[in-house]
OpenMM code with the backbone's topology and positions (N, CA, C; nanometers):
from openmm import Vec3, app, unit

residues = "MET GLU ASN ILE ASP VAL GLN ALA LEU THR PRO ASN GLN ILE VAL ARG ALA TYR LYS GLY LYS ILE GLY CYS MET CYS GLY CYS LYS GLY GLN TYR TRP THR PRO ASP GLN SER LYS ALA MET VAL THR LYS ILE LEU ARG THR ILE GLN ALA ASN GLU GLU VAL VAL GLU VAL ASP ASP GLY GLY GLU TRP VAL ALA ALA ARG ILE ALA GLY LYS GLU HIS CYS VAL TYR LEU ARG".split()
positions = [
    Vec3(-3.8118, 10.4853, -10.0458),
    Vec3(-3.8491, 10.6036, -9.9680),
    Vec3(-3.8974, 10.5593, -9.8303),
    Vec3(-3.8573, 10.6328, -9.7310),
    Vec3(-3.8971, 10.6057, -9.5935),
    Vec3(-4.0483, 10.6229, -9.5805),
    Vec3(-4.1118, 10.5317, -9.5103),
    Vec3(-4.2562, 10.5381, -9.4897),
    Vec3(-4.2854, 10.6179, -9.3624),
    Vec3(-4.3114, 10.7449, -9.3792),
    Vec3(-4.3394, 10.8337, -9.2667),
    Vec3(-4.4832, 10.8817, -9.2772),
    Vec3(-4.5582, 10.8658, -9.1697),
    Vec3(-4.6942, 10.9175, -9.1631),
    Vec3(-4.6842, 11.0645, -9.1216),
    Vec3(-4.6944, 11.1523, -9.2181),
    Vec3(-4.6772, 11.2958, -9.1935),
    Vec3(-4.7773, 11.3458, -9.0900),
    Vec3(-4.8998, 11.2957, -9.0942),
    Vec3(-5.0030, 11.3411, -9.0011),
    Vec3(-4.9755, 11.2979, -8.8575),
    Vec3(-4.8952, 11.1933, -8.8401),
    Vec3(-4.8656, 11.1428, -8.7055),
    Vec3(-4.7440, 11.2105, -8.6423),
    Vec3(-4.6721, 11.2932, -8.7180),
    Vec3(-4.5538, 11.3608, -8.6627),
    Vec3(-4.5954, 11.4576, -8.5527),
    Vec3(-4.5111, 11.4676, -8.4508),
    Vec3(-4.5364, 11.5607, -8.3408),
    Vec3(-4.4166, 11.6547, -8.3263),
    Vec3(-4.4366, 11.7700, -8.2659),
    Vec3(-4.3243, 11.8626, -8.2451),
    Vec3(-4.2082, 11.7997, -8.1673),
    Vec3(-4.2363, 11.7023, -8.0825),
    Vec3(-4.1302, 11.6366, -8.0057),
    Vec3(-4.0351, 11.5548, -8.0921),
    Vec3(-4.0747, 11.5242, -8.2153),
    Vec3(-3.9900, 11.4488, -8.3065),
    Vec3(-3.9000, 11.5387, -8.3914),
    Vec3(-3.9158, 11.6687, -8.3781),
    Vec3(-3.8437, 11.7651, -8.4620),
    Vec3(-3.7197, 11.8165, -8.3900),
    Vec3(-3.6046, 11.8140, -8.4607),
    Vec3(-3.4823, 11.8706, -8.4025),
    Vec3(-3.4588, 12.0134, -8.4500),
    Vec3(-3.5080, 12.0453, -8.5710),
    Vec3(-3.5034, 12.1826, -8.6196),
    Vec3(-3.5997, 12.1960, -8.7364),
    Vec3(-3.6373, 12.3189, -8.7648),
    Vec3(-3.7314, 12.3469, -8.8723),
    Vec3(-3.6802, 12.4669, -8.9512),
    Vec3(-3.7193, 12.4721, -9.0789),
    Vec3(-3.6740, 12.5794, -9.1676),
    Vec3(-3.7939, 12.6339, -9.2449),
    Vec3(-3.7922, 12.7657, -9.2654),
    Vec3(-3.8877, 12.8305, -9.3544),
    Vec3(-3.8139, 12.9425, -9.4256),
    Vec3(-3.8280, 12.9463, -9.5581),
    Vec3(-3.7627, 13.0514, -9.6345),
    Vec3(-3.7937, 13.0420, -9.7821),
    Vec3(-3.7316, 13.1305, -9.8576),
    Vec3(-3.7497, 13.1316, -10.0024),
    Vec3(-3.6947, 13.0026, -10.0617),
    Vec3(-3.7541, 12.9614, -10.1726),
    Vec3(-3.7098, 12.8410, -10.2415),
    Vec3(-3.5718, 12.8663, -10.3010),
    Vec3(-3.4860, 12.7677, -10.2873),
    Vec3(-3.3490, 12.7769, -10.3381),
    Vec3(-3.2542, 12.7226, -10.2339),
    Vec3(-3.1559, 12.7981, -10.2018),
    Vec3(-3.0557, 12.7590, -10.1025),
    Vec3(-3.1200, 12.7492, -9.9640),
    Vec3(-3.0858, 12.6436, -9.8899),
    Vec3(-3.1378, 12.6298, -9.7542),
    Vec3(-3.0252, 12.6387, -9.6512),
    Vec3(-2.9220, 12.7152, -9.6833),
    Vec3(-2.8122, 12.7321, -9.5874),
    Vec3(-2.8508, 12.8303, -9.4768),
    Vec3(-2.9597, 12.9008, -9.4968),
    Vec3(-3.0038, 13.0013, -9.4012),
    Vec3(-3.0010, 13.1408, -9.4602),
    Vec3(-2.9439, 13.1555, -9.5807),
    Vec3(-2.9341, 13.2884, -9.6415),
    Vec3(-3.0677, 13.3378, -9.6972),
    Vec3(-3.1603, 13.2457, -9.7253),
    Vec3(-3.2901, 13.2833, -9.7814),
    Vec3(-3.4049, 13.2573, -9.6846),
    Vec3(-3.3704, 13.2181, -9.5629),
    Vec3(-3.4736, 13.1871, -9.4647),
    Vec3(-3.4123, 13.1732, -9.3271),
    Vec3(-3.4827, 13.1043, -9.2403),
    Vec3(-3.4355, 13.0918, -9.1027),
    Vec3(-3.4641, 12.9523, -9.0505),
    Vec3(-3.3726, 12.9044, -8.9656),
    Vec3(-3.3892, 12.7783, -8.8937),
    Vec3(-3.4301, 12.8072, -8.7511),
    Vec3(-3.5093, 12.7173, -8.6947),
    Vec3(-3.5463, 12.7243, -8.5543),
    Vec3(-3.5300, 12.5870, -8.4920),
    Vec3(-3.4855, 12.5832, -8.3688),
    Vec3(-3.4868, 12.4595, -8.2910),
    Vec3(-3.6006, 12.4718, -8.1908),
    Vec3(-3.6451, 12.3599, -8.1354),
    Vec3(-3.7507, 12.3696, -8.0343),
    Vec3(-3.7104, 12.4572, -7.9149),
    Vec3(-3.5813, 12.4598, -7.8810),
    Vec3(-3.5355, 12.5451, -7.7712),
    Vec3(-3.5495, 12.6936, -7.8044),
    Vec3(-3.5294, 12.7295, -7.9317),
    Vec3(-3.5408, 12.8695, -7.9726),
    Vec3(-3.6869, 12.9133, -7.9804),
    Vec3(-3.7686, 12.8293, -8.0449),
    Vec3(-3.9104, 12.8640, -8.0610),
    Vec3(-3.9914, 12.7392, -8.0920),
    Vec3(-4.0421, 12.6763, -7.9880),
    Vec3(-4.1267, 12.5583, -8.0086),
    Vec3(-4.2509, 12.5971, -8.0886),
    Vec3(-4.2989, 12.7200, -8.0704),
    Vec3(-4.4176, 12.7662, -8.1424),
    Vec3(-4.3914, 12.7706, -8.2930),
    Vec3(-4.2745, 12.8191, -8.3347),
    Vec3(-4.2438, 12.8265, -8.4781),
    Vec3(-4.2211, 12.6875, -8.5357),
    Vec3(-4.1541, 12.6007, -8.4620),
    Vec3(-4.1336, 12.4632, -8.5073),
    Vec3(-4.2698, 12.3966, -8.5277),
    Vec3(-4.3599, 12.4156, -8.4333),
    Vec3(-4.4937, 12.3574, -8.4426),
    Vec3(-4.5705, 12.4161, -8.5602),
    Vec3(-4.5592, 12.5460, -8.5814),
    Vec3(-4.6289, 12.6123, -8.6922),
    Vec3(-4.5830, 12.5563, -8.8268),
    Vec3(-4.4526, 12.5383, -8.8433),
    Vec3(-4.4000, 12.4845, -8.9689),
    Vec3(-4.4480, 12.3415, -8.9888),
    Vec3(-4.4432, 12.2606, -8.8838),
    Vec3(-4.4926, 12.1235, -8.8928),
    Vec3(-4.6397, 12.1219, -8.9315),
    Vec3(-4.7215, 12.2025, -8.8680),
    Vec3(-4.8655, 12.2060, -8.8975),
    Vec3(-4.8922, 12.2529, -9.0409),
    Vec3(-4.8122, 12.3458, -9.0905),
    Vec3(-4.8263, 12.3920, -9.2289),
    Vec3(-4.7966, 12.2781, -9.3248),
    Vec3(-4.6915, 12.2022, -9.2973),
    Vec3(-4.6577, 12.0864, -9.3805),
    Vec3(-4.7716, 11.9840, -9.3759),
    Vec3(-4.8213, 11.9558, -9.2570),
    Vec3(-4.9290, 11.8573, -9.2432),
    Vec3(-5.0561, 11.9005, -9.3166),
    Vec3(-5.0832, 12.0291, -9.3211),
    Vec3(-5.2025, 12.0805, -9.3888),
    Vec3(-5.1889, 12.0773, -9.5405),
    Vec3(-5.0678, 12.0535, -9.5891),
    Vec3(-5.0409, 12.0524, -9.7335),
    Vec3(-4.9743, 11.9224, -9.7750),
    Vec3(-5.0212, 11.8126, -9.7199),
    Vec3(-4.9573, 11.6824, -9.7403),
    Vec3(-4.9461, 11.6432, -9.8881),
    Vec3(-5.0336, 11.6956, -9.9720),
    Vec3(-5.0307, 11.6589, -10.1142),
    Vec3(-4.9040, 11.7065, -10.1856),
    Vec3(-4.8306, 11.8017, -10.1286),
    Vec3(-4.7065, 11.8501, -10.1910),
    Vec3(-4.5824, 11.8160, -10.1071),
    Vec3(-4.5975, 11.7287, -10.0099),
    Vec3(-4.4882, 11.6929, -9.9196),
    Vec3(-4.3886, 11.6004, -9.9881),
    Vec3(-4.2614, 11.6258, -9.9595),
    Vec3(-4.1519, 11.5399, -10.0031),
    Vec3(-4.0850, 11.4848, -9.8781),
    Vec3(-4.0583, 11.3544, -9.8773),
    Vec3(-3.9944, 11.2893, -9.7634),
    Vec3(-3.8571, 11.2410, -9.8063),
    Vec3(-3.7559, 11.2720, -9.7277),
    Vec3(-3.6195, 11.2271, -9.7528),
    Vec3(-3.6156, 11.0743, -9.7582),
    Vec3(-3.5374, 11.0201, -9.8526),
    Vec3(-3.5250, 10.8751, -9.8656),
    Vec3(-3.4798, 10.8088, -9.7361),
    Vec3(-3.3968, 10.8759, -9.6601),
    Vec3(-3.3477, 10.8213, -9.5342),
    Vec3(-3.4357, 10.8545, -9.4147),
    Vec3(-3.5433, 10.9297, -9.4368),
    Vec3(-3.6350, 10.9649, -9.3289),
    Vec3(-3.5821, 11.0718, -9.2353),
    Vec3(-3.4840, 11.1512, -9.2829),
    Vec3(-3.4261, 11.2544, -9.1966),
    Vec3(-3.5044, 11.3845, -9.1968),
    Vec3(-3.5791, 11.4103, -9.3032),
    Vec3(-3.6547, 11.5344, -9.3116),
    Vec3(-3.7824, 11.5164, -9.3917),
    Vec3(-3.8735, 11.6117, -9.3729),
    Vec3(-3.9984, 11.6201, -9.4470),
    Vec3(-4.0106, 11.7655, -9.4905),
    Vec3(-4.0391, 11.7883, -9.6188),
    Vec3(-4.0432, 11.9255, -9.6699),
    Vec3(-4.1611, 11.9449, -9.7636),
    Vec3(-4.1986, 12.0709, -9.7824),
    Vec3(-4.3040, 12.1067, -9.8769),
    Vec3(-4.2803, 12.2490, -9.9246),
    Vec3(-4.3033, 12.2702, -10.0532),
    Vec3(-4.2991, 12.4047, -10.1104),
    Vec3(-4.4417, 12.4553, -10.1156),
    Vec3(-4.4662, 12.5619, -10.0400),
    Vec3(-4.6010, 12.6148, -10.0246),
    Vec3(-4.5961, 12.7663, -10.0403),
    Vec3(-4.6756, 12.8174, -10.1319),
    Vec3(-4.6882, 12.9620, -10.1534),
    Vec3(-4.5524, 13.0293, -10.1718),
    Vec3(-4.4664, 12.9678, -10.2519),
    Vec3(-4.3368, 13.0270, -10.2814),
    Vec3(-4.2338, 13.0166, -10.1705),
    Vec3(-4.2623, 12.9359, -10.0691),
    Vec3(-4.1701, 12.9182, -9.9564),
    Vec3(-4.1392, 12.7696, -9.9363),
    Vec3(-4.0194, 12.7440, -9.8921),
    Vec3(-3.9783, 12.6090, -9.8540),
    Vec3(-4.0053, 12.5933, -9.7056),
    Vec3(-4.0703, 12.4855, -9.6687),
    Vec3(-4.0978, 12.4510, -9.5285),
    Vec3(-4.0360, 12.3138, -9.5056),
    Vec3(-3.9560, 12.2981, -9.4025),
    Vec3(-3.8872, 12.1718, -9.3804),
    Vec3(-3.8722, 12.1463, -9.2317),
    Vec3(-3.8940, 12.0222, -9.1919),
    Vec3(-3.8671, 11.9810, -9.0554),
    Vec3(-3.7685, 11.8653, -9.0599),
    Vec3(-3.6732, 11.8667, -8.9683),
    Vec3(-3.5713, 11.7630, -8.9566),
    Vec3(-3.6063, 11.6772, -8.8360),
    Vec3(-3.6059, 11.5470, -8.8572),
    Vec3(-3.6536, 11.4540, -8.7557),
    Vec3(-3.5413, 11.3935, -8.6732),
    Vec3(-3.5760, 11.3537, -8.5505),
    Vec3(-3.4820, 11.2852, -8.4608),
    Vec3(-3.4478, 11.1497, -8.5161),
] * unit.nanometer
topology = app.Topology()
chain = topology.addChain("A")
for resn in residues:
    res = topology.addResidue(resn, chain)
    for name in ("N", "CA", "C"):
        topology.addAtom(name, app.Element.getBySymbol(name[0]), res)
């Protein structure tokens, strides 16, 4: 597993973020944002993940960080 310090991640490292219902992440159960579309939403999703580090899952290749929180999937994709 990639060694990523979740607390050290910054919005500048995010290429896109997702929030939606648990299940399919194609966009049918939630929405994706890029920093160009909404840096505020990308930052909010990142901060939510950081506040819930105990349930965070990190991609083996270090491409994404995700957490299931309150019935929602939160995911950030890294540069």
